[in-house]
DRENTILO-546306 format. One record per residue: y, x, z of N, C-alpha, C in turn; residue in one letter. Coordinates in steps of 0.1 Angstrom, whole numbers, plus 5000, padded with zeros to 4 digits. Example, Ala and Ser with C-alpha at 12.3 -4.5 7.8 and 13.67 -1.06 7.14 Angstrom:
REM residues 2
494351325078495551235078496751325078a;497851285071498951375071500051295079s;
This chain:
REM residues 856
070472945530069772885542068972765537x;067772765542066772665537067072535544x;066472425539066472295545065472295556x;065672195565064772175576063672065574x;062472105575061372005573061071925585x;060771795583060471715595059371615591x;058371605600057271515598057271415609x;057371295606057671185616056371115620x;055771045610054670955614053371015617x;052670955626051271015629050370995617x;050670895609049870875597049970995587x;051171035585051371155576050671275582x;050771295595050071405601048571405599x;047971285600046571265599046171295584x;046971245575046771265561046771415558x;047771485564047971625562046671705567x;046171665578044971725584043771705574x;043671585569042571545560042671635547x;043771635542043971715529043671865531x;044171915542043872055545042372075547x;041671985554040271995556039471995543x;039971915533039371905520039772015511x;040672095515041172205507041872155495x;042572045496043371995485044772055484x;045172085472046572145471047572045475x;048472085484049471995489050872005482x;051371885477052671885471053671915482x;054771995479055772025489056471895494x;056571795485057271675489056571605502x;055271615503054671555514055071615527x;055271755527055671815539057171795542x;057871735533059371715535059671575542x;058571505546058871385553059571405566x;060271305572060971325584060171355596x;060671425606059971445618060671555626x;059871635633060471735642060171875638x;059371905629058972045626060072115617x;060272235620061372315613060772435607x;061072465595060572585588061672675583x;062972635583064072705577064172845584x;064672945577064873075583065873155575x;066273265580067273345574066573475570x;066473505557065773625553066673755554x;067973745557068773855557069473885544x;070273985542070974005529069974045519x;070274015506069374055495069774175489x;069074295491069474415485069374425470x;068774315464068674315449069974255443x;070874205451072174155446073274255449x;074374245442075474335444076074305458x;076274175461076874145474075974185486x;074674155484073674195494073674345497x;073674415486073674565488074974615494x;076074555491077374595497077274565512x;076674455516076574425531075674525538x;074574555532073574655537074274795539x;075074835529075774955529076874955540x;077574845541078574835551077974845565x;076874785568076274795581075774935584x;075275005573074775135575075975235579x;077175195575078275285577079175245589x;078675155597079475115609079675235618x;080775245624081075365632080375375645x;080275485651079675515664080675485675x;080675355679081675305689081675395701x;080475435706080475515719081075645717x;081075715706081675845704083175825704x;083675725698085075705697085675685712x;084875605719085375575733085275705742x;084175785740084075905748085176005745x;085576015732086676105728088076055732x;088275925733089575875735089975815748x;088875775756089175705768088575775780x;089075745792088575825803087275775808x;086875645804085575595807084975525795x;083675525794082975465783083275315783x;083875265772084275125771083175035766x;082175085759081175005752079775015759x;079074905759077674905762076974915749x;076475035746075975055733074475065731x;073775055742072275075741071574985732x;072074855732071374755724072074735710x;072974825706073474835693074574745689x;074874735676075974655671075474525665x;076174425668075874285663076874245653x;076674245640077674225630077974075629x;076973995627077273855624076073765626x;076373635628075373535627075773445615x;075073455604075573385592074473375582x;074673285572073873295560074473395550x;073673465544074173575535074173525520x;073773395518073873345504075273325500x;075573335487076973305483077373165485x;078673145489079273015491078472935501x;077972995511077172925522077972905535x;079172975536079872975548081272895546x;081572805555082772735555083772765566x;083172805577084072835589083572975595x;084473065597084173195603084773185617x;083973195627084473205641084573355645x;085673395651085873535655086173535670x;085373605677085573625692085973765695x;085773795708086173935713084974025711x;083874005718082674085718081474005721x;080374055719079073985721078673995736x;077773915740077273915754075873985754x;075374005766073974055768072973955762x;073273835762072373735756072273765741x;073373785735073473825720072673955718x;072774045727072074175726070474145725x;070074055733068574015732068273935719x;069273845716069073765703069273845691x;070073965692070374045681071373985671x;072073885675073073815667074173765677x;075473785673076573725681076673575679x;077373515688077573365687076373295691x;075673345701074473275707074773225721x;073873185728073973135742074873015743x;075573005755076472885757077672895748x;078173015746079273035737078872985723x;077773025718077272985705077072835703x;076572775714076372635713077672555713x;078672605720079972535719080672565706x;080472685700080972715687080372615677x;078972595678078372495669078972355671x;079272325683079872195686081272175679x;082072285680083372285673083172265658x;082172345653081972335639081572195635x;080672125643080271995640081471895640x;082471925648083771845648084371835634x;084171945627084671955613083571915603x;082471865608081371825599080571945594x;080572055601079872175596078872215606x;077672245602076572295611075872425606x;075172415594074572535589075472625581x;076772585579077772665572078672735581x;078272765593079072835603078672985602x;079673075605079373215607080173265619x;079573355626080273415638080273565637x;081373615643081473765644082473795655x;082773915658083673955669084574065665x;085674075672086574195670085874325672x;084974325682084174445686082674405683x;081974485675080574455672079674505683x;080174575693079474625705079974545717x;079174515726079674455739080574555746x;081574515753082474595760082374585775x;082774685782082874675796084374625799x;084374525808085774475812086274385800x;087574385799088074295789089074365779x;089574285770090574345761091874355768x;092074475774093274505781093374435795x;094474445801094674395815095674275814x;095374165821096274055821097474075830x;097374145841098474175850098674325852x;099374375842099574525842101074545847x;101274635856102674665860103474725849x;104674665848105674705838107074705845x;107774815842109174825848110174775838x;110974685842112074625833113474655839x;114374695830115674715835116474585832x;116974515843117574385841118974405836x;119674285835121074285830122074365838x;121674395851122574475859122174615859x;121174655851120774795850119874835861x;119274745868118374775879116974755875x;116074855878114674845874113974755884x;113174665878112374575886110974575881x;109974535890108574535886108174395880x;107574405869106974285863105474305860x;104774195859103374205855103174135842x;102574205832102474155818101074195813x;100574115803099374155796099574285788x;098574375788098874495782097474555778x;097474615765096374685760096774835759x;096074925765096475065766096475135752x;097175245750097375305737096075345730x;095175405738093875445731093075325726x;092975225735092175115731092875035720x;094175025720094874955710094675025696x;094675155696094475225683093075215678x;092075215688090675195684090475055679x;091074955685090874815682091674775670x;092874825668093774775658094574875649x;094375005652095075105644094475115630x;095275135620094775135606093875265604x;093975365613093175485612091775475618x;091575365625090375345633089175305624x;088075365624086875325617086375195621x;086675155634086275025639086974915631x;088274945629089174845622088774845607x;088574965601088274975587087074895583x;085974915591084774845588084774695591x;085474665602085674515605086374445594x;087474505589088174435578087374435565x;086574535563085674535551084774415552x;084274395564083374275566084074145563x;085274135569085974005567086273985552x;086674095545086874075531085574045524x;084474095528083174065522082873915524x;083173865536082873725538083773635529x;084973675527085873595519085473595504x;085073715500084673735486083273675483x;082373675493081073615491081073465492x;082173415497082273265499083573215493x;083873245480085173215475085473065473x;084372985471084472845469084272765481x;083572815491083272745503084072775515x;084572895517085272935529086572855530x;086772795542087972715544088672735557x;088072805567088772815580088272945588x;089273015593088973115603089473055617x;088573055627088973015640088873135649x;089873165656089973285664090073255679x;089173325687089173305701089673425708x;090673415716091173525725092073625718x;092673705727093673805722093073915713x;091873955715091374065707091174015692x;090673895690090573835677091873805671x;092873755679094173735674094873855668x;094873965676095474085672094774155660x;093474145661092674205649092974135636x;093074005637093373925625094873955620x;095773965630097173995626097274125619x;096574225624096574355617095874355604x;094874275602094274245589095274195579x;096074095584097074045575098174145571x;098674215582099674315580099274425570x;097974465571097474575562097474525548x;097474395545097474335532098774275528x;099874325534101174285529101874165536x;101174105545101773995552102674045563x;103573955568104373985579103973905591x;103773975603103473905615104273965626x;104973885634105773935645104973945658x;105374045666104774055679105573955688x;104873905698105473805707106673875715x;106574005717107674075724108574135714x;109874115715110774165705111074315708x;111574385698111974525700113074535710x;114074435710115174445720114674435734x;113674355736113074335749112274465753x;111574525743110774645746111674755750x;112874765745113774875748114174875763x;113974765770114274755784113074785793x;111974815787110674825794110174965795x;109474995806108675125807107375085813x;106275135806104975115811104375235818x;103975225830103475345838102075365834x;101575485838100175525836099375455847x;098175405843097275325852095875375849x;094975325858093575335856092875205858x;091775175852091175045853090075055864x;090174955873089174945884088374815882x;087174815886086374695885086874585895x;086974465890087474355898086374245900x;085074285899083974185900083474145887x;082174145885081574105872082074195861x;082574125850083074205839084574205839x;085174185850086674175852087174315856x;088374345852089074475856090474445860x;090974545867092374535871093074675868x;094274675863094974795860095674845873x;095374965877095975015890096875125887x;098175115891099075225888098775355896x;098975465890098575595897099775685898x;099675775908100775875910100375995902x;101176105903100976225895099776295899x;099076265910097876325913096676235910x;096976125904095876035899095475935910x;096175925921095775835932096275695930x;095575605936095875455935097075425943x;098175385936099375355943099275225952x;098475125947098275005955097675045968x;096575135968095875175980096775255989x;097575345983098475425991099475345999x;100075245992101075165999100475076010x;099275016007098574936017098275016029x;097775146027097375226038098575276046x;099775266041100975296049101075196061x;100575076058100674976069099374956076x;098274986070096974976076096075086071x;095975196078095375316074093875306071x;093275206077091775186075091375086064x;092375016059092074916049091674976035x;090474936030089974976017090074846008x;090874855998090974745989089774715980x;089374595980088274545971088874455961x;089074505948089774425938088974305933x;087774295937086974165934087274055943x;087974085954088373995964089773945961x;089973815958091373765955092373795966x;091873785979092873815990093373955990x;092374045987092774195986093774215974x;093474145963094274165951095674115954x;095774005961097073945965097874045974x;097074095984097674195993098274315985x;097474365976097874485968099174455960x;099274335954100374305945101674275954x;101474205965102574175974103174305980x;102274395984102774515990103474605979x;102974605967103574675956104974625953x;105074495952106374435949107374465960x;106974455972107874475984108374615984x;107574715979107974855979109074875969x;109074795958110174805949110474935943x;111674985945112075115939111275235944x;110775225956109875335961108575335953x;107975215950106775215942106975265928x;108175235923108475285909108575435909x;109175495920109375635921107975705922x;106975645926105675705928104875705915x;105275625905104575605893104875725883x;103975735873104075835863104375765850x;105475805843105875745830105875855820x;105375825808105275935798106575945791x;107375845791108675835783108475865768x;107275845764106975855750106875725743x;106375715731106175595724107475535719x;107375405715108575335710109675325720x;110875375718111975365726111675425740x;110775515741110375575754109675475763x;109175365758108575255766107175295771x;106575395765105175435768104075365760x;104475285750103575205741103875245727x;102975215718103075245704103475125696x;103175005701103374875694103774775704x;104874695701105274595710104174485712x;103274475703102174375704101174415715x;101274535720100374575731100774495744x;101974445744102374375756102574225752x;101374155751101374015749100873975735x;100574065726099974035714100873985703x;100273945692100973895680101173745680x;102173695673102373555672101973505658x;100773435658100273395645101073275640x;101973225648102873115642103873175633x;104073305633105073375626104673435612x;103373405609102773475597103573435584x;103873535576104473505563103673585552x;103173515542102473575531103373545518x;103673655511104573645500105873575503x;106373605515107673545519107673405523x;106473345524106373205528105673195542x;106273125551105573105564104373015562x;103273055567101972985564100973005575x;099872915574098672945582097472935573x;097672985560096572985550096573125544x;095373165540095273305534095573295519x;095773175513096073165499097173255495x;096873335484097973425479097873565485x;096973585495096873715501096073805492x;096573925490095874025481094974115490x;093674115487092774195494092874345490x;092174425497092274575494091874615480x;090974545474090574575460091374505450x;092474435454093274365444092874215442x;091774175448091374035447092373945454x;092773835447093773745452093073625458x;093373585470092673465476093273345469x;092373265462092773155454092873025461x;092073005471091972885478092672885492x;092972765497093472765511092372785521x;092472905527091572935538092472935551x;092472825558093272815570092872915581x;093772935590093473015602094172955614x;093572965625094172905637093472965650x;094272965660093673005673093072885680x;092072905688091472805696091272855710x;091372755719090972795733089572845734x;089372945741087973005742087072905749x;085872895744084872795750084672825765x;084772955769084572985784085672925792x;086972925787088072865794087972715794x;087472655783087272515782086272465792x;085272545795084172505804084672485818x;085872545821086372525834087172395836x;087372325825088072205825087172085826x;087671965828086871845827086571825813x;085471745809085171725795086371655788x;087071565795088271505788089371605786x;089671685796090671785794090271885783x;089071925783088572025773088671965759x;088271835757088371775744089871765739x;090771735748092171715745092771855741x;092371955749092872095747092472145733x;091172125730090672175717091272105705x;091471975707092071895696093571945694x;094271975704095572025703095672165697x;094572245699094472375692094572365677x;094172255672094072245657095172155651x;096172135659097272045654098072115642x;098072245643098872315632098172305619x;096872265619096172245606096672115599x;097272025606097671895601098671915589x;099572005591100672025581099972075568x;099072165569098372215557097572105550x;096972025558096271905553097171815545x;098371785551099271685545099871745533x;100271875533100971935521100071975510x;098872005513097972065502096671985500x;096371895509095071815508093971905513x;094272005521093272095527092172015534x;090872045531089771965537088572055537x;087672035547086372095547085371995544x;084672025533083571935529082471935539x;082071825545080971825555079671875549x;078771935558077471965555076571845555x;075371855550074371755551073571785564x;073171685571072271705583070871735578x;069971745588068571775585067871665577x;068471545577067771435570068471415556x;069371505552070071495539071271405539x;071671355551072771265552074071355555x;075171315548076371385550076971365564x;077371475570077871475584079371415583x;079971385594081271335595082271445599x;083371465591084471555595085371475604x;085071475617085771395627087171435629x;087371565627088771615628089671555617x;089171555605089871505593090071355595x;089171285602089371145604090371115616x;090771215622091771195633091071155646x;089771175647089071135659089171245670x;088971205683088971305694087671385693x;087871515698086771605699085971565712x;084671555711083771525722083271655727x;083771705738083371845743081871845746x;081271955742079771965745079172085738x;077872075737077172185730076372125718x;076072215709075172175698074172275695x;072972245691071872335690072272435678x;071772565680071972665670070672655661x;070872625649069672595640068772715638x;067572695637066572795634066972875622x;067572805612067872875599068872985600x;069473015612070373135613069473255617x;068273235620067373345625066273375615x;065673495617064573535608063373445611x;062473445601061273365603060473425614x;059873335622059073375634059873395646x;061173375646061973395658061673285668x;061473315681061173215691062373125693x;062173005697063272915700064172955711x;063673015721064473055733065173185731x;065073245719065873365716067273325709x;067273195705068573135700069073025710x;068873055723069172955733070672905732x;070872785737072172725737072772735751x;072172825760072572835773072772985777x;073473005787073673145792072573185802x;071373195797070173215805069773365803x;070573455808070173595807070973675817x;070473795820071173885829070774025826x;071474125832071174265830070474315843x;069274365840068474425851069074565854x;069374635843070074765843070574785828x;071174895826071874915812070874915801x;069574935804068574945794067574815794x;067874725803066974615804067674485805x;067374385796067974255797066874155801x;067174075810066273965814066673835807x;065773785799066073665791065273545797x;065973435799065273315803065773265816x;066573345824067073305837068173395841x;069073335849070173415855069773455870x;068673395874068173425888067373555887x;066973595899066173715900064673685896x;064173775888062773755884062073885887x;060773885889059974005892059174055880x;059074185879058374245868057574355873x;056574395866055774515869056574635865x;057174695875058074805872057474935866x;056174945868055475055862055375035847x;055274905843055174875829056574895823x;057674855830058974875825059275025824x;058875105834059075245834058375315822x;057175265820056375325809057075295795x;057675175794058375145781059575235780x;060375255791061575335790061275485787x;060175535792059775675790058975695777x;058675595770057875615758058675695747x;057875745738058475825727057875775713x;058675775703058075725690056975815685x;056175765676054975845672055475955662x;056675935656057176045647058676055650x;059276175649060676185652061576105643x;062676055649063675975641064776065637x;065376035626066476115621067676125630x;068176245633069276265642070576205636x;070576185623071776125616071775975617x;070675915622070675775624071275745638x;071675625640072075575653070875485657x;070175535667068875475671068975335677x;070075295681070275165687070475055676x;070575095664070674995653069575025642x;069674965631068674985620068975115613x;068075145604068175275597069375275588x;069975405586071175415578070875485565x;069875575564069675655553069475575540x;069875625529069775555516068275525513x;067375615518065975595515065375475523x;065975435534065375335543066275215546x;067575225543068475115547068174975540x;067574985528067274865520065874815522x;065074885531063674855533063574765546x;063174635543062974545554062274415549x;061674345558060874225553061774105554x;061974035542062873915541062073785543x;060873795549060173675552059073635542x;058273535545057173505537057473415525x;058773365524059073275513058873135518x;059673035512059672905517058372835517x;057572855507056272785506055372815518x;055272945521054372995531054972955545x;056272965546056972935558056672785562x;056772695552056472555554055072535559x;054172605552052772595555052472635570x;052972745574052772795587053372705598x;054572665596055272585606054772445607x;054272385596053972245596052472215597x;051672315600050272285602049872295617x;050872295625050572305640051272185646x;050572105654051171995661051672045674x;052972075675053472135687053372045700x;053571915698053471825709052071835716x;051071855707049671865712049472005718x;049872105711049672245715050272265729x;051472225731052272255743052172135753x;051272045752051171935761050671995775x;051271955786050771995799049371945802x;048672025810047371975814047471845822x;046471765820046471625827046671635842x;046071735848046071745863047271835867x;048171875858049271955862050571905854x;050571785852051771715846052671665857x;053971695857054871645867056171595860x;056371465862057571405856058471355867x;059771395868060571345879061071205877x;061871155886062371015886063270985874x;063871095868064671075856063971085843x;062671115844061871125832061771265826x;062271365834062271505830060971565833x;060471645824059171715826059371835835x;058871835846058971945856057672015859x;056772015849055472075850055572225853x;056372295845056572435846057172465860x;058172395864058872425877057872405889x;056972315887055972275897054772375898x;054172395886052972465885052972595878x;054172625872054272755865053572745851x;053272855845052672855832051272805833x;050672795845049272735846049272585842x;050472525841050472385837050172375822x;050072485815049872475800048672565796x;048172525785047072615779047572735772x;048772725766049472845761050072925772x;050173055770050673135781052173185779x;052873115769054273125769054772975769x;055972965775056572835777056772755765x;056572615765056872535753058272555748x;059172585756060572615751060672735743x;059672825744059672945736059272905722x;058372805721057972765708056972855701x;056972855688056072935680056773065676x;056073175676056773295672055773405667x;056273495659055473605655054173565647x;054373495637053173445629052373555622x;053173635615052573735606053273865606x;052773965599053374085596052774145583x;053674175573053174235561053274135549x;052774175538052974095526051774005522x;052073885519051073795514050673825499x;051473905492051373915478050674055474x;050974155482050474295477049574355487x;049274305498048474365508046974385503x;046374495508044974525504043974485515x;044574465527043674435539044274315546x;043474225550043874115559043274135573x;044174125583043774135597044074005604x;043073935610043373825619043273875633x;044273865641044373925654044773825664x;044073825676044473755687045773805693x;046573725698047873775704047573875715x;048473975716048374085725049774115730x;050174085742051474105747052474005740x;053774025743054773935738055974015731x;055574135726056574215719057074135707x;056274055701056673965690057873875692x;058073855705059273765709060573835704x;060573965704061774035700061774065685x;060674095679060574135665060374025656x;059873915660059473795652058373825642x;057673935644056573975636055273995644x;054173965639052873965646052474105651x;052074115663051574245669052374365665x;053574375670054374495669054374575681x;053774535692053674605704052574715704x;052074745715051174855717049874835708x;049274725709048074695701048274705686x;049374645682049774645668049974785663x;050474875671050775015667049475085665x;048475055674047175125672046475065660x;046674945656046174885644046774955632x;048074975633048875045622048375185620x;048075255632047475385631046175385624x;045275285627043975275620044175245605x;045075165601045375135587045775265580x;046575345586047075465580045875565579x;045075575590043875655589042975625577x;042875495574041975445564042675455550x;043975495549044675515537045375395531x;045475285539046175165535047675165537x;048075255546049575275549050075135553x;051075075546051674945551051174835542x;050074865534049574755525048474675532x;048874605543047974515550048774405556x;048174295558048774175563048074135576x;048874115587048374075600048773925601x;047773845605047973705608047573685623x;048473625631048073605645047273485646x;046173485654045273375655046073245659x;047073265668047873155671049273215675x;050373155670051673215672052373185685x;051673215696052173195709051573315717x;052073325730051473425739050273365745x;049173455747047973405753047373505764x;048273605768047773695778047373625791x;046173655796045673595808045073455807x;044973405795044373275793042873275797x;042473155803041073145806040273105793x;038973105794038173065782038472915779x;038672835789038972695786040272675779x;041272745784042572745778042572795763x;041872895761041772955748041072855738x;040072785743039372695735040272575731x;041072525741041972415738042972455727x;043472575728044472625718043772655705x;042572705705041872735692041572605685x;041072505692040672385686041872305680x;043072315687044172245682045072325672x;044572435668045272515657044372555646x;043272485645042272515634042972505620x;043672395618044272365605045272475601x;045972525611046872635608046172755603x;045172795609044472915604043772895591x;043172775589042472745576043472755565x;044672695567045672695557046272835553x;046572915564047173045561046173145556x;044973145561043973235556043573205542x;043473075539043173035525044373085516x;045573075520046773125513046673275511x;046373345522046373485522045373545512x;044173475511043073515503043273485488x;044373415485044773395471045173525465x;045573615474045973755469044773835465x;044673855452043373925447043374075450x;044374125457044374265460043574295473x;043274185481042574205493041174265491x;040974375497039674455496038774425507x;039274405519038474385531039274315542x;038574275552039074195563038774255576x;039674265585039474305599039774185608x;038974175619039374085629039574165642x;040474115650040874185662040874095674x;039774085682039673995693038573895691x;038173845702036973755702037173625694x;038373565696038573435690038873455675x;039573565672039873595658038573615650x;037573685656036273715649035573585646x;035473495656034773365654035473285643x;036773275644037573195635037473245621x;037473375619037473425605036073395599x;034973415606033673385601033573235598x;034073155607034073005604034772965592x;035973025590036872985578036273045565x;035773165566035173225554033973145549x;033173095559032073015556032472885550x;033572825555034072695550034572705536x;035272825534035772845520034772895511x;033472925516032372975508032773105501x;033373195510033673325505032673425512x;031873495505030873585511030873725505x;031973755497031973885490032973975497x;033473945508034474035515033774105527x;034074235528033574305540034474275552x;033874235563034574195575034174295586x;035274365591035074465602035674395615x;034774385625035174315637035574425648x;036874425652037274515662037174445676x;036674525685036474465699037674525708x;037974445718038974485727038474505741x;039174585749038774595764039974535772x;039874405773040974325780042374365774x;043274415782044574445777044874595774x;043774665773043874805768044174805753x;045374855749045774845735045074945726x;044375045731043875145723042675105715x;042375175704041275145695039975215700x;038875145701037575215705037075275692x;037275405691036875485679035475465675x;034575485685033175475683032675335678x;033275235684032975095680033375075665x;034575125662035075105648034275175638x;033875295641032975375632031675305630x;031175255641029875185640029975055631x;031074985632031274865624031474905609x;032175015607032475055593031075095586x;030275165594028975205589028075085585x;028174985594027474865591027774805577x;029074825574029574765561029374865550x;028774975552028575075542029775165539x;030675175549031875245547031875375555x;030875455554030675575562031875675560x;032375685547033375785545034675745552x;034975615553036075575561035975605576x;034775605581034475625595034775765599x;034875855590035075995593036576035595x;037475945592038875985592039675915603x;038975845612039675765623040075865634x;041375855638041875935648042075855661x;042275725660042475645672043975655677x;044875715669046275725674047075605670x;048075575679049075475675050075525666x;050575445657051675485648052675375647x;053975415647055075325647054975225635x;055375095638055274995628056175025616x;055675015604056475045592057674955591x;058775005585059974935584059774815574x;058874835564058674725555058074605562x;057574615574056974505581057974445591x;059174495592060074445602061274385595x;062074305602063174225596064474305595x;065374255589066774305588067374335601x;067074255611067674265624066974365634x;065774415629065074505638065674645640x;065874685652066474815655065374925654x;065875045652064975165650063875175660x;064175145673063175165684062175055685x;062374935678061474825679060174865672x;058974835678057774865672057375015672x;057875085683057575225684056975255698x;056575375699056275435713054875395719x;054075315711052775275717052875185729x;053975115730054175025742054774895737x;054874795746055574675744056974685750x;057974655742059374655748059774525753x;058874425753059174295759057974275769x;058274255782057274235792057574105799x;056474035803056473905810056773925824x;057473825830057673825845056273815852x;056273855864054973855872054973755883x;056173685885056273585895056073445889x;056673345895056573205890057273185877x;058073285873058673275860057773315848x;056573365851055673415841055573315830x;055673355818055473275806056873215801x;057873225809059173165805060273265806x;060073375813061173475815060573615811x;061273695804060773825800061973925800x;061574055801062474165801062374235788x;063574255782063674335770064174475773x;063374575770063674715774063974805763x;065074875764065374985754064875115760x;064275205752063775325757064875435760x;064475535768065375635772065875715760x;064975745750065375825739066475765731x;066675635732067775565725068975565734x;068775535747069975525756070575665758x;069775765756070275905759070475985746x;070575925735070675995722071976075722x;071876195717073076275714073476245700x;074476155700074776085687075576185678x;075176185665075876265655076876165648x;078176175651079076085645079276125630x;079476025622079776045608081076115607x;081276195596082476275594083676185594x;083676075588084875985587085175935601x;084175925610084475885624085175995631x;084776115629085476235635086876245630x;087076225617088476225612089276115618x;088675995619089375885626089875915640x;088975975647089276015661090476115661x;090376215653091476315652092776255649x;092776165639094076095636094676015647x;093775945654094275865666094875965677x;094176065680094676165690095976215685x;096176255673097476305668098576205669x;098276075666099275975667099775965682x;098875965691099175955705099976075710x;099476185707100176305711101576325705x;101676295692102876305685103976215691x;103476105697104376005703104676045717x;104176155722104476205736103776125746x;102576075743101775995752100476075756x;099776025766098576085771097376025765x;096476115761095176065756094176075768x;093875955774093175955787091776025786x;091176015774089876085772089976235771x;091176285770091376435768092076495780x;092876415787093676475798093576385810x;093476455822093676385834095176365836x;095576285845097076265847097676395852x;096976475860097476595865097676695853x;096776695844096876785832098076745824x;098276615822099376555814100676595821x;100776575834102076615841102376765838x;101376845840101576985838101977025824x;101276955814101676985800103076935796x;103476825801104776775797105876855804x;105576905816106576995823106677125815x;105577175810105577295803106377285790x;106077165783106777135770108277125772x;108677055783110077035786110777175788x;110077255796110677385799110777465786x;109777455777109777535765110877485756x;111377365758112477315749113877365754x;113977425766115277465771115577605765x;116877635766117377765761117977835773x;117877965773118478045784117678035797x;116478005797115677995809115178135813x;115478175825115078305829113578305832x;113078425831111578445834111278405848x;112178435858111878405872111978255874x;112878185867112978045868111777975863x;111378015851110177955844108977975853x;108778095858107678125867107678045879x;108878025885108977945897108577805894x;108977745883108677615879107177595877x;106577685871105077685869104377685882x;104777775891104177785904104277655912x;105477595910105677465917104677365912x;104477355899103477265894102077295899x;101777425901100477465906100277415920x;101377435928101377395942101177235944x;101777165935101777025936100376965932x;099677045925098376995920097277075926x;097077045939096077115947094677085940x;093877185939092577175933092577175917x;093877195912093977195897094577335893x;094477435901095177555898094677615885x;093377615883092877675871093377605858x;093477475859093977395848095377425845x;096177435856097577455854097877595848x;097077695853097177835848096777835833x;095877755829095477755815096577705807x;097377605812098577555805099577665804x;099677745815100677855816100377955805x;099077985803098678085793098978035779x;098977905777099177845764100677815761x;101477835772102877805771103577895761x;104777845756105577925746106078055753x;106478155745107078275751108278255759x;109178165756110378145764109978085777x;108978005778108577945791107978055800x;107078145793106478245801107578345805x;
């Protein structure tokens, strides 16, 4: 991860402007003065290194979560349209000191394409800062896909036989069998790849890694299984003796508002027992589980019914001790206080043997922490106290071994304070997520430290607000119905990046530090994003309310100052044969971080391919902000205040001696290119000026042919098709999904109401959302193994059987196990099952046909 550059004094800025104007070579040290500008970025894993290649391969082999859920569960558990989010981290060796593990990512992370963002990510950064760590943080989750609902049910009905032998109803936390095996079973590909990644993190950071911090039950149980699989001992909170007295009934999950769910017990016909019991008292009452009053009514009525409610339930009598579960940890989780490694009770990974035989040599502590979401419901004082208490068990390791996390240096090169080690209280709050975690050109508000996003639908995420915003729904619809210019491999998972060996290692790792510094530090943001004099609004507390008062019209740029600079370039500064200077067009770059990846950029790519340049071209955006709808006056202000930026980067781009010709795209781009070439005294390059028709992204074939002929390039003029072509993978980052830069459309669209410029919709196309996924062979094998485990234990696979089918199957199996059963008795029993399952006659008869000869 790179350092952050800052330029503080106006004098240095003036000197920088003068030096650039005089075309004097700038020493890097000058740009390293203190100030506000940042250039650091994350290039992604390096495929040229062994560790980098391993990580790329691991990502390419991540399982198809949605297929596993479809095969094993009665409802899809995962929100898979926006793909899998592996980690937010630096990929450099020994760059990570703390790994935070949560449950699953949010829709904000889906837009950001990295987990550990939004309000959660900001609080994670704050916790890291408590230990003196900022840029050495990594985040991941037990599930790399967002999930519907939660990790199991907090209040699941369980039947316990008390000391008098009487069965009573209890409510306990519970994770159902299918989800448990998907999340924690050693046969699950989800588990296998998650643990491979954790091992990769440990082995890639052998000298720096010092702490795993776990949030929530999913992370706790996943970590416990990780330890157990490597020879450690970890006890479930529920003992076997206690489990022997319990029976877990069959249930179904119902929505309880938002992302919450409630486990509802069902009878042998699949009906809601809560609802049935309530309707015995009030026939018209329809329970709404999102209403706390209705939830209380359901539970009170259920408990009052007692033995009668128990008699209505369905029990599999399978699993451990006939409890209906496969692992005692499904009821309450594992106890990480009980961990033993090599026979010694510990909260350090030292001495743990990894799957390849590597022995962990250093003390890597692990601990649970209260989830930032739960902390947010406390007062700041309560939250600070609760978090500090979460880390008390680290004190013993510190005292006995001298365990310590070496603090990071801050942006000014000063060592941070490890306040935990000093025994100081934690100050509850948020901390900014540094730009260095994201790819070069990422907008500032894609790594937001607030929960400012919502779902418009399963294919559309609204970023920038949790309130309602308006969009041109015809534009949204067009994006959804778009199709890529060329078919994508059916073996790929289109919601993530490419998997094939030919393409998985192909991506743009950024322009390099020198060029990144140059681009970021030749624009005065305070001047560029300054509100117009007649539209500046400052409230009584000194807060700038210009946008809230006047909207984006308060600014000359047409994207909010909080979005910052984004999408500077696309292509190589070193090997490109064509240089294109293009005015901004749309805001698709907000998602891809690369210049002109939307509709206009795809038409430009089509033109480059027609001319035989393929991906050997470099696009520079006239200014790295949005400018759709800007007036001539607004454009002039922006142009004038970014002249140094273009002069510096065009000069740098033209140092590449492979450049054969130049294209300009847009009115401002044309004028600026001629101005800069004249200033640089370059007159030996052919310049082809492309014209635009407002926001029409297509290429005017006749105009291009005419321009080419003017330059004496008649042969080139004959091959132009005017078709859009998907952006090449070599121009996109490690984080770019297959569908980004495709379809001849923009997948990011601006709001049309007062939110314009500050709120946008990110849209995934139908061909991705509706993909008929081809699961990898090992994923299919994983599913089959999980099904066999469940069925061998006498349990129901909810994704394979309804409760009615299960009841019929178990009855048939029980009958088949009897001896001396007459044909008439067996037939009578089967008919009884048919009569009990109205509407399921065909299903029951199918079970009859499959029954053993003695049953028939």
